[in-house]
C-alpha positions as CSV (number, residue, x, y, z in Angstrom):
1,M,-16.7,-69.6,64.2
2,K,-18.0,-70.8,61.6
3,L,-15.3,-71.3,58.6
4,S,-18.4,-69.1,56.4
5,K,-18.3,-66.9,58.5
6,I,-14.9,-65.8,58.4
7,G,-14.1,-63.3,55.9
8,L,-12.5,-63.7,52.7
9,L,-9.1,-61.9,53.4
10,P,-9.0,-64.8,56.9
11,R,-9.2,-67.7,54.6
12,I,-7.0,-66.9,52.0
13,I,-4.2,-65.9,55.1
14,I,-5.5,-68.4,56.7
15,A,-4.4,-70.7,53.1
16,I,-1.4,-69.0,52.4
17,I,0.1,-69.6,55.8
18,L,-1.5,-73.3,56.3
19,G,-0.1,-73.7,52.7
20,V,3.8,-72.7,53.5
21,L,3.3,-75.1,56.7
22,C,2.2,-78.6,55.1
23,G,4.5,-78.5,52.5
24,L,7.5,-78.6,55.1
25,F,5.5,-82.2,56.4
26,F,3.9,-82.5,53.7
27,P,4.6,-86.3,51.0
28,E,4.5,-86.4,47.8
29,W,2.3,-87.9,47.6
30,A,-0.4,-86.3,49.3
31,V,1.3,-82.6,46.8
32,R,0.1,-84.5,44.1
33,C,-3.4,-84.5,45.6
34,F,-3.4,-81.3,45.5
35,V,-1.7,-79.9,42.3
36,T,-4.4,-82.7,40.8
37,F,-6.5,-80.8,42.4
38,N,-5.5,-77.7,40.8
39,S,-5.0,-78.5,37.6
40,V,-8.5,-79.2,37.2
41,F,-9.9,-75.9,38.8
42,S,-7.7,-73.9,36.7
43,H,-9.3,-75.7,34.1
44,F,-12.5,-75.2,35.3
45,L,-11.2,-71.3,35.7
46,S,-10.4,-71.5,31.4
47,F,-13.8,-72.6,30.9
48,L,-15.2,-69.8,32.9
49,I,-13.5,-66.9,32.0
50,P,-14.9,-66.0,28.2
51,L,-18.5,-67.0,30.0
52,I,-17.6,-63.7,33.3
53,I,-16.5,-61.3,30.3
54,V,-20.0,-61.5,28.2
55,G,-22.2,-61.6,31.4
56,L,-20.6,-59.2,33.0
57,V,-18.8,-56.1,30.6
58,T,-22.4,-56.9,28.2
59,P,-24.9,-55.3,30.0
60,A,-22.3,-53.2,32.3
61,I,-21.2,-51.3,28.4
62,A,-25.6,-51.8,28.0
63,D,-26.2,-50.2,31.3
64,I,-23.2,-47.3,31.0
65,G,-24.5,-46.3,27.2
66,K,-28.5,-44.7,29.2
67,G,-28.3,-41.4,31.4
68,A,-27.7,-37.9,31.5
69,G,-26.3,-37.4,27.8
70,K,-23.3,-35.3,28.7
71,L,-23.1,-34.9,32.5
72,L,-23.2,-39.1,31.7
73,L,-19.9,-38.6,28.6
74,I,-17.7,-35.7,31.2
75,T,-18.0,-38.0,34.2
76,A,-17.4,-41.6,32.4
77,V,-14.0,-39.8,30.6
78,I,-12.7,-38.3,33.5
79,A,-13.6,-41.7,35.5
80,Y,-11.1,-43.8,32.8
81,G,-8.9,-41.5,31.6
82,D,-8.0,-41.2,36.0
83,T,-7.8,-45.2,35.8
84,V,-6.3,-45.5,33.1
85,F,-3.2,-43.0,34.9
86,S,-3.3,-45.1,37.5
87,G,-2.5,-47.9,35.5
88,F,0.4,-45.9,33.3
89,L,1.3,-44.6,36.6
90,S,1.9,-47.5,38.5
91,Y,3.5,-49.1,35.5
92,F,6.4,-46.6,35.2
93,V,6.8,-47.1,39.5
94,S,6.8,-50.4,39.0
95,T,8.8,-50.9,36.8
96,G,11.7,-48.7,38.2
97,I,11.3,-50.4,42.3
98,F,10.2,-53.8,41.4
99,P,13.8,-54.3,40.1
100,S,15.9,-53.4,43.0
101,L,13.7,-55.5,45.2
102,I,13.3,-58.2,42.8
103,D,16.2,-61.1,41.7
104,R,15.2,-62.5,38.6
105,S,17.3,-65.2,38.5
106,Q,16.5,-66.8,41.5
107,A,12.3,-65.5,41.3
108,A,12.7,-67.4,38.0
109,Q,14.0,-71.1,39.7
110,A,11.1,-70.3,42.5
111,V,8.6,-69.8,40.1
112,A,9.7,-72.7,37.6
113,T,10.3,-75.0,40.8
114,V,6.5,-74.8,41.1
115,E,5.7,-77.1,37.5
116,E,7.7,-79.7,39.3
117,L,5.2,-81.6,40.5
118,K,2.6,-83.5,37.7
119,P,-0.6,-84.4,38.5
120,F,-3.0,-87.5,39.0
121,F,-4.2,-87.1,35.7
122,T,-5.8,-84.0,34.0
123,I,-9.3,-83.2,32.7
124,E,-10.1,-80.9,29.8
125,I,-12.6,-78.6,29.3
126,P,-12.6,-76.0,26.2
127,P,-13.5,-73.1,26.7
128,L,-17.0,-72.0,23.9
129,L,-15.1,-69.0,23.2
130,D,-11.9,-67.5,23.6
131,V,-10.9,-64.8,25.8
132,M,-10.8,-62.0,22.4
133,S,-14.0,-63.4,20.8
134,A,-15.3,-63.1,24.4
135,L,-14.4,-59.4,24.9
136,I,-15.3,-57.6,20.6
137,A,-18.8,-60.1,21.6
138,A,-19.3,-58.3,25.2
139,F,-19.1,-54.4,23.6
140,V,-20.5,-55.5,20.6
141,M,-24.3,-56.5,22.4
142,G,-23.2,-54.0,25.7
143,L,-23.6,-51.3,23.2
144,G,-25.9,-52.7,20.1
145,I,-28.7,-52.8,23.3
146,S,-27.9,-49.3,24.7
147,F,-28.2,-47.9,21.4
148,Y,-31.3,-49.5,19.8
149,E,-32.6,-50.0,23.8
150,S,-33.7,-53.9,23.6
151,A,-35.6,-54.2,26.8
152,T,-35.8,-58.1,26.2
153,L,-32.1,-58.7,25.2
154,K,-31.1,-56.5,28.6
155,K,-33.2,-58.3,30.5
156,G,-31.7,-61.7,29.2
157,F,-27.7,-60.6,30.1
158,D,-28.9,-59.6,33.4
159,E,-30.5,-62.8,33.7
160,F,-27.1,-64.2,32.6
161,R,-25.2,-62.1,34.6
162,D,-26.6,-63.0,37.2
163,I,-26.0,-66.6,37.1
164,I,-22.3,-66.2,36.2
165,A,-22.3,-63.7,40.1
166,K,-24.1,-66.6,41.4
167,T,-20.9,-69.4,39.5
168,I,-18.6,-67.2,41.2
169,E,-20.0,-66.2,44.4
170,V,-21.0,-70.6,45.0
171,A,-18.6,-72.2,43.0
172,L,-15.3,-69.6,43.0
173,I,-15.3,-67.6,45.6
174,P,-15.6,-70.9,48.2
175,V,-12.9,-72.7,47.0
176,L,-10.1,-69.8,45.7
177,P,-8.8,-70.5,49.3
178,L,-9.0,-74.3,48.9
179,Y,-7.0,-73.4,45.0
180,I,-4.4,-70.6,46.9
181,F,-3.8,-73.6,49.3
182,S,-2.8,-76.3,47.3
183,I,-0.7,-72.8,44.7
184,F,1.5,-71.9,48.4
185,L,1.9,-75.8,49.2
186,N,3.7,-76.5,46.1
187,M,5.7,-74.0,46.3
188,S,6.7,-74.9,50.0
189,Y,7.6,-78.6,49.2
190,S,9.9,-77.1,47.0
191,G,11.8,-74.7,49.0
192,Q,10.3,-71.8,47.5
193,A,7.8,-70.2,49.3
194,L,9.4,-67.9,52.0
195,R,11.4,-66.2,49.3
196,I,8.2,-65.5,46.8
197,I,6.2,-64.8,50.3
198,S,9.4,-61.6,50.9
199,V,8.6,-60.4,47.7
200,F,5.5,-60.1,48.2
201,V,5.5,-57.4,51.7
202,A,8.1,-55.2,49.8
203,I,5.2,-54.9,46.6
204,I,2.8,-54.9,48.8
205,G,4.3,-52.3,50.6
206,V,5.4,-49.8,47.2
207,I,1.6,-50.2,46.5
208,F,0.7,-48.4,49.8
209,V,2.6,-46.0,49.3
210,M,1.4,-45.4,45.5
211,H,-2.4,-45.5,46.4
212,I,-1.4,-42.9,49.1
213,F,0.4,-40.5,46.9
214,L,-2.3,-40.5,44.2
215,L,-4.7,-39.4,46.4
216,V,-2.7,-36.8,46.6
217,L,-2.5,-35.9,43.4
218,Q,-6.0,-36.5,42.3
219,Y,-7.2,-34.1,45.0
220,C,-4.6,-31.7,44.3
221,I,-6.1,-31.8,40.8
222,A,-9.6,-31.3,42.4
223,G,-8.7,-28.5,43.9
224,F,-6.6,-26.5,41.3
225,L,-10.0,-27.1,39.1
226,S,-12.6,-26.4,41.6
227,G,-10.8,-23.9,44.0
228,R,-10.8,-25.6,46.0
229,N,-8.8,-27.1,49.7
230,P,-7.2,-30.0,48.9
231,F,-6.0,-31.2,51.8
232,K,-9.5,-30.0,53.5
233,A,-11.3,-31.8,51.0
234,L,-9.5,-34.9,51.0
235,Y,-9.3,-34.5,54.8
236,T,-13.2,-34.5,54.7
237,M,-13.0,-37.5,52.8
238,L,-11.4,-39.8,55.5
239,P,-14.6,-41.5,56.7
240,A,-15.9,-42.9,53.0
241,Y,-12.4,-44.1,53.4
242,F,-12.5,-45.7,56.6
243,T,-16.0,-47.2,56.1
244,A,-14.9,-48.9,52.0
245,L,-11.3,-50.1,54.4
246,G,-14.1,-52.0,56.5
247,T,-16.7,-53.2,53.8
248,S,-14.4,-54.2,51.1
249,S,-17.3,-52.6,48.6
250,S,-17.5,-49.9,47.1
251,A,-21.3,-49.4,46.3
252,A,-21.5,-50.5,50.9
253,T,-19.8,-46.9,50.8
254,I,-22.2,-44.5,48.8
255,P,-24.0,-43.6,51.3
256,V,-21.1,-41.8,53.4
257,T,-19.2,-41.1,50.0
258,L,-22.2,-39.3,49.5
259,N,-22.6,-37.6,51.8
260,Q,-19.0,-36.4,52.5
261,V,-19.2,-35.3,49.0
262,K,-21.6,-32.7,49.6
263,K,-19.7,-31.2,53.1
264,N,-16.6,-30.4,50.7
265,G,-19.8,-28.5,48.4
266,V,-20.3,-30.3,46.3
267,S,-24.5,-29.7,44.5
268,D,-26.8,-32.8,45.1
269,G,-27.7,-33.4,41.9
270,I,-24.3,-33.4,40.6
271,A,-23.0,-35.6,44.1
272,G,-26.0,-38.2,43.4
273,F,-25.4,-38.3,39.8
274,V,-21.4,-39.0,40.0
275,V,-20.8,-41.1,43.3
276,P,-23.3,-43.2,41.9
277,L,-21.7,-43.8,38.7
278,C,-18.2,-43.5,39.6
279,A,-18.5,-46.8,41.8
280,T,-18.5,-48.6,39.2
281,I,-16.6,-47.0,36.9
282,H,-14.2,-45.9,38.2
283,L,-11.4,-48.1,40.4
284,S,-7.9,-46.3,39.8
285,G,-7.0,-48.1,42.8
286,S,-7.8,-51.3,41.2
287,A,-6.6,-50.5,38.5
288,M,-3.0,-49.8,40.7
289,K,-3.3,-52.6,41.8
290,I,-3.5,-54.9,39.5
291,T,-1.0,-53.5,37.1
292,A,2.3,-53.8,39.8
293,C,1.0,-57.5,40.6
294,A,1.3,-58.0,37.1
295,V,4.7,-56.4,36.9
296,A,6.5,-57.7,39.7
297,L,4.9,-61.6,38.5
298,L,6.9,-61.0,35.1
299,I,9.5,-59.7,36.4
300,M,10.1,-63.2,39.1
301,Q,9.3,-64.9,35.6
302,G,12.5,-63.0,33.7
303,G,9.7,-62.0,32.0
304,V,10.4,-58.8,29.5
305,I,8.1,-56.2,30.4
306,D,7.3,-54.6,27.5
307,I,6.4,-51.2,27.7
308,A,3.8,-51.5,24.3
309,Q,1.9,-54.4,25.5
310,F,1.8,-53.1,29.1
311,S,-0.5,-50.2,26.9
312,G,-2.4,-52.2,25.8
313,F,-2.8,-54.0,28.3
314,I,-3.8,-50.9,30.6
315,L,-6.2,-49.6,28.3
316,M,-8.1,-52.2,28.4
317,L,-7.9,-53.0,32.3
318,G,-9.6,-49.4,32.1
319,V,-12.9,-50.8,30.8
320,M,-12.8,-54.2,32.2
321,M,-13.0,-52.4,35.3
322,V,-16.5,-51.7,34.1
323,A,-17.8,-54.7,35.3
324,A,-15.7,-54.9,38.8
325,P,-18.0,-53.6,41.3
326,G,-21.3,-56.5,39.8
327,V,-18.1,-59.0,40.6
328,P,-18.4,-61.1,44.6
329,G,-14.7,-60.4,45.2
330,G,-13.2,-57.9,43.3
331,A,-12.2,-56.4,39.6
332,I,-9.2,-59.8,39.6
333,M,-12.1,-62.0,39.2
334,A,-13.1,-59.0,36.2
335,A,-9.2,-58.8,34.7
336,L,-8.1,-62.9,34.7
337,G,-9.4,-62.0,31.4
338,V,-7.1,-59.7,29.7
339,L,-4.7,-60.9,32.1
340,Q,-4.7,-64.0,30.4
341,S,-5.1,-63.0,26.2
342,I,-2.5,-60.2,26.7
343,L,0.4,-61.1,29.2
344,G,0.0,-64.8,29.0
345,F,-1.2,-65.7,32.5
346,T,-1.1,-69.3,33.2
347,A,-4.0,-70.4,36.1
348,E,-1.0,-70.5,38.1
349,Q,0.1,-66.9,38.3
350,Q,-3.8,-66.1,38.3
351,A,-4.0,-67.7,41.5
352,V,-1.0,-65.9,43.0
353,M,-2.6,-62.6,41.5
354,I,-5.7,-63.2,43.3
355,A,-3.8,-63.6,46.4
356,L,-2.0,-60.7,46.0
357,Y,-5.1,-58.6,45.3
358,I,-7.7,-60.0,48.1
359,T,-4.7,-59.1,50.6
360,M,-4.5,-55.4,49.5
361,D,-8.9,-55.0,49.1
362,S,-9.7,-53.2,51.1
363,F,-7.1,-51.4,50.6
364,G,-8.3,-50.3,47.0
365,T,-11.5,-50.2,47.6
366,A,-10.9,-47.5,49.7
367,C,-8.6,-46.0,47.2
368,N,-11.8,-45.7,44.6
369,V,-14.1,-44.5,46.6
370,T,-12.3,-41.3,47.7
371,G,-11.1,-40.3,44.4
372,D,-14.7,-40.3,43.6
373,G,-15.1,-37.2,45.8
374,A,-12.1,-35.6,43.5
375,I,-14.1,-36.5,40.5
376,A,-17.1,-35.1,41.4
377,L,-15.3,-31.8,42.7
378,V,-14.2,-31.7,38.7
379,V,-17.1,-32.3,37.9
380,D,-19.6,-29.8,39.5
381,R,-16.9,-27.2,38.6
382,I,-17.4,-27.7,35.2
383,Y,-21.1,-27.4,35.4
384,G,-20.8,-24.5,37.4
385,K,-19.9,-23.4,34.6
386,Q,-22.4,-24.0,32.0
């Protein structure tokens, strides 16, 4: 089987396993070769992050600025509110549970030892913008294009988005398994990989339980507001859930999601508007995963988990999720900017975040699209009263 035929998730898993095994017998010079590669790739990734933000967030905001007025506003507010709520729910659950699962002293030592080996050389690639400048520029340009309906600028940023998306597809995604292999090779060489992986397994289990709780809560609220049986409505959405498990794509699951939403009694017009829009702007499951993984990694470092810092992170993450469906590889690529700028994540931490996120990617996508059905029920009820 050609490597290109293997999905990204299997390649990530293979990379982690090989990294752990090879770290047991690779000589120091070989490990340093991969450390050198990681150093160069990390600088390249830091250079791309501001461009990813500008290239993906700007046209996404410009697109959302157009539409059906009040219906658009109501749907966007509900979707953003649910995404932010999921982030805060994940934060409080994670800060309550993860400290009992993670030994701070051992985890901090494990992360620190990863940086003991130095690269043979480094290549500096300064970013054209810092992350916050890129975020502000994306907001200003996106809102400006929407307000003035500037077709020329819109076309230019759409083409820039395509360039960035192709760069991610060609230059980042194929290299991620090698990058993650190098990270876990270094961890294994330092003798800490198995300890870290055992912690990750527990974290993934907690996140999966949170996903299920979130879906039940979403449909209980939607059922209360719409007057429908929440569990029957959630059961009706299961084909969309399992389709998303297989495709790992909200966009690819839209036809199934749309069909199941209509079976729940949502009118054709509302369903046809809400489902495609929410596939773009509603990523509650993704926000939940990213927040939980970020808390876990900070605990592993022995860092301080600050509610004010995480509040800003979650609120900004909800905006960044708008760009996620346009990024091959998922929401984590769109979130790298705020992870770096607000939480101060290093390149090594970003690589571990990518590995954790992709391991659970299909479950997050399934949570996202199934939650779209709950939003459709609420919006249909609101418009039914008007």
